[in-house]
C-alpha positions, 0 to 999 in steps of 0.5 A: 129300432125304436123298441129297444131304446124304449126297453132301455129307458125303462130298464134305467128308470127301474134301476134308479127306482130300485136304487131309491128304495134300497136307499130309503130302506138303508137310511130307515134302518140307520135311524132305527139302529141309532135311535132306538138304543139311545131312548133305553139309555136315557131311560136308565137311572143314573149312577152314584158319582163315586161308583161311576168314578170307581168303575172308570178306574177300574176298581171294584165299586162294592170294595168288599169283593176280592180283586183281580190281581194283574201282573203290571207293576204300573197299575195301581188298583186300590184308591183311598178316599183322599186320592178318589176325591182329588181325582174328582176335583181335576175336572172341576179345577180344569173347567173353572180355569177354562171359565177364568181364561175366557173372561180375560 
């Protein structure tokens, strides 16, 4: 039965070919998903440092709009200028102390 062995070999070759095509399509799709949004994100203008800090802290960046009240007693939503400045300097103090420890 040489014909059946030949047909089985042809089916295996076709299966490998289609598996390669599916893998290639999946790889191209993944690259499109990863790379396309990153170009748009890099093209966006950078936020002001103070606005970014307020957004990360959950404070209204405009400061004029009424704040939504949260029932958690542990959450503080209003920060004055001194507290925001202290929070900004935390990162710079840590980075400078890391640099100093590397010199030792």
